[in-house]
Steps between C-alpha positions, in 0.01 A plus 500: 500500500126505508505530115710182464277302744178564325604345165647196695180446680310520187711237326486272798120523506475418130730209546285355783188548291660323200618203716153450642334524159747247356469256795119487496455302164773260603321408827168462316659273230641273775163468677331411165760222429434351849133503426560321166699235686231447754227494237680229290577302822142519615389326181773247520435421864136432430594228250781368707285461807243305298762269357674461844173398650446234231850350461729665762475202729594236235831329479446369136365678194114500478313349199192564294293803529665629820836507321373696195303747698798561747730539193281765349472699824871469563583630155271802565673552830842472341419783255410732788813399698715586193336844477551558866865389470580754231341775702690394816836497316435872406406602849723739706484554864182660616172460679371130475795369290624266760157351552442462131828322448419261784157426365642441161758260639230302682285471189796398293589230750150360517476494113829303484373258767169433316667482165727227647208307624326519166816403298630252751830683523630718793548862427833597349731676748551861451839587358744633760729780405859373457752656746714770343877447526690739714650770266870494471652847538656629187862598560586858432674557165869493522535810279296797584334682217692758346413857592445599140212232442168643602255289699206343302175710514207279634208455251157517669272195440188571293188544702270184488183539304191505721329146525131512415283350755405129440138556573264788562226537748155490326275796544138557435326352295771235420509383865126429506524316164793291638312421816193371305723307264678324795163404633404331185839350476456346835175338379677371189777338723245340738289356223809381321610324825165335519536373146857380567384317802218330308740402219742362759223271632375385154827457302648211705200278440582207271149491357458854382141433389407438859543869561149654552372687203360749744852569638640569152199702393529720814875542452453620145233751602733627778796504267319709248383750751844511653660576149245776459599639840869479400422705195362774730827485698701551173278790402559658843877471465477674163353812680781557753874573460706191466754634745243553768573351848402129488380498142779284367456249786129492436559427130723209598215364729253530196743321271548219762122463539439498132755239443335274764152585363603402144633177623172423680292584199724284278424214730129543569391601138573174321393279794157687528447437132554128546276484811232691314497240225509230753183621690302589189184288509484497114811284508294225653227416256391183689485660836111544508435144379740358756336703779149385395633145506640535843165645628301222333726232639479650851122500484502123444661451844292754702256377761604136486218384729241632253687363201526144643134514592322657207740506210683167524581470128672833495677418835628181344633693188667759733664232710643315208642833352634632832864428417457652158330804650795558744754456223304761286503733797887467534529557120305817505676620807841452334380651163416825673759489783639844389157663531462335850856620592434858380165500687297627215116469501527205265762337714281535812216346314721202397630459862152526652352254251775247565473533867118460492535187278759335727303580805165365358671187355653414833166522686342299215748219528457493879126464441555229230694285741218511749231428237700206356503337849124543544365424156523119500295455807253771375447320171457164675231660711325654187509150329334342800231760495429454128486126547249540772278734306512280189411189708203692643392616155500145363315362807236780493473510116628866478618532144536871511779469755713355219443808280538769768669463830710192436672636180553826672674332798713287260600819318628650833684179559672524158590856573671411827662200348657722204643725775642222703660347176681831456603547858595138588502259192571195720201561736296602194558170318387308813181711521432481134450117530233561766320771281491264193359228713235738620402594145483138387262429786287810424474391138355159600263661743381757254454226236267313733285813493570594138149505374375708791790747461444541126128546563576768766784694316378851399587709199795726597435855572556763225616838655741651239369795291829650379525662146740224409264223581458379143878505439552301825248237399657470151846445661361240736319312231815506283699367789263196546506420127867401550356231723181417320482616138123411452264573790155643565520816709175520702578798727766735626527610857765742665444482869732795606405858435854623457846396379750386767823696440843361611822699492836351612861440410600147397861370498583263231833396348697773671260776395215685658182542315216731580164324486183706456196277410136468572278198525142425431339157508246414227270185547414351162195279536540235223287199395595166649557272200447185721173610657264733314316582816812650666739790439857551603641811678837572330692778697746704281729760666552802275825673561564863392863606464524873579875491403411389149223732396230336698527181294258230621547118497256222617632223724255212580511393865469125392581322183233324280631156615533578872264313741234716631315513836127496516505866593610575127168367364144652506162412342430681172163590640678749724625690208264796413 
């Protein structure tokens, strides 16, 4: 009995050991599948939660960049949910299986809800299994089999071939490589999302050239770098097994990101090229000339109080050209509107120059209105003062007053009158009559002292020592020859020691012309043909045109036949 029991105990012991050995791998494989489900669901849940937070509350499909970004994340989540679904279908009862199935069902339901929001369609109902009909019992055969027919021998079904696992768990060093690759992939997806959002903002604009060239330039730089990073991701995938856990899903994510990235680059690349041409300063050859004109026009309107007091002739010109100056400002602003819109340095210069001109012009016109109201009374006051001084000069036999102070005061009156004629032609015409009456009276008063005035008139000063003096004298002499072909030149005097230079823009016949000239007055002292004891002072203004190679021309102040005041004569004995 003991001899039989010992072999039985040994067999039983071996059976138990074999059972335990066979059961251990099955339990381990079940736990690994559960971990695979949870790993896939963890990735899916991360994307689902982001999408749910963005659109989960909506009742209508979103639009624009939010829709595109949500679609991309939802597609990535769907890939992970599908992987989890395959693993769940293969699970058998065991530790964590129930929880994994519940977690999968929740993720699947959330995906269907969010997909329905994005597409605008409710999730399709899950198919319900059709009820199976109650089986009808098969009636027993009427004729029992004959005893001499043997019963059929059952044929055993072939054993199913073992199914290879869908994925394998990555080990070292593949796991580390995959981790680093996923880190770079996340960066690629984030930067691609930024580009997609930027494109979603720019593309709907009707005027595509209003998109900032800085936006397109930055987008291209980001796109190039993102493509480079995507290349690193692809290189990382090539170093790990294709059937590694999560590898297939990650490749889908990269493909989705690359598709979006290529779409963004296809939009930004040609637009950036157009904008680069648009903001290229070399495409605007007249820009610097136009900017200089704006600055020069603005200077004519600055400090109106000083202009109306010390530079009345220039102020009169500026007032008469104020409408043309504003129109020129608007033309330039329109010509370079794209540069202003793109906020380039050249555009900022145009905008600033136009603003300065408009501001200075407005202040100038305000001052002009005040001056035009005050000038008539001011000129009348000056006329009265000149009449008083002239009367005193005649009464006291003061001939020099008619060659010094009185002509100077009349010159100031003429200056003010010219400004008034520009600011208010009606009031100017009224005042002109008073000024002409003044000059007629002064001529009579001066004539009463003619001999004394001529006797006291000095030879003009001679202060110019420029290297071009001989050329200037020749031009002045030639200018007077057009008035008097045959004359005796007794002396030449140039009172000023320097040229007076004038630069300004003049508007004529719809065109602006830049004027850059210098003036120098030459006094030709010629013999008086009617009185050998006297000489005549013939002023000739010499004009040098710097825009025309410094060409000079002589323009006499008075013609040969014009009536002269006593101040134009002097005794020949004064000439040395």
